[in-house]
C-alpha positions as CSV (number, residue, x, y, z in Angstrom):
1,G,14.6,7.3,-7.8
2,A,11.9,9.9,-7.7
3,Y,14.4,12.8,-7.5
4,T,17.0,11.8,-10.1
5,Y,15.8,14.4,-12.5
6,L,17.2,17.0,-10.0
7,M,20.7,15.4,-10.1
8,N,23.5,16.8,-12.2
9,D,26.5,14.7,-13.5
10,T,28.5,15.2,-10.3
11,D,25.5,14.1,-8.2
12,V,25.1,11.0,-10.3
13,R,28.8,10.1,-9.8
14,M,28.7,10.9,-6.1
15,F,25.6,8.8,-5.6
16,E,27.7,5.7,-5.9
17,W,29.1,6.5,-2.5
18,V,25.7,7.0,-1.0
19,R,24.7,3.5,-2.2
20,K,27.9,2.1,-0.6
21,F,27.1,3.8,2.7
22,N,23.5,2.6,2.8
23,P,24.2,-0.8,4.4
24,Y,25.8,1.0,7.4
25,D,22.8,3.4,8.0
26,L,21.7,1.8,11.3
27,Y,18.7,4.0,12.1
28,S,16.7,3.6,9.0
29,K,17.3,-0.1,8.3
30,G,15.8,-1.5,11.5
31,R,12.2,-2.1,12.3
32,E,12.5,-0.5,15.7
33,R,12.5,3.3,15.8
34,P,15.5,4.8,17.6
35,N,15.0,6.2,21.1
36,L,15.2,10.0,20.6
37,Q,16.1,10.7,24.1
38,E,18.9,8.2,24.0
39,I,20.5,9.5,20.8
40,L,19.7,13.3,21.1
41,P,22.8,14.2,23.2
42,Y,25.1,12.6,20.6
43,Y,23.6,14.6,17.7
44,Q,23.4,17.8,19.8
45,D,27.2,17.5,20.4
46,L,27.8,17.1,16.7
47,V,25.8,20.1,15.9
48,S,27.5,22.1,18.6
49,E,30.9,21.1,17.3
50,F,30.3,21.8,13.6
51,F,27.7,24.6,13.5
52,P,27.8,28.1,14.9
53,D,25.3,29.1,17.6
54,Q,23.3,31.1,15.1
55,I,22.7,30.0,11.5
56,D,21.7,32.7,9.0
57,W,19.6,31.3,6.2
């Protein structure tokens, strides 16, 4: 891919798992775009569960 020059040895080994996961990536494989209003609550719940209210960058 276009960004492989940025990958180190660990990234290259781990990328095998990304390739295995790709067939199950439902949102980017279909022609129809997902309905944002429909899926937004799900992802907001995930963010709320795993991220603090404020993120310091």
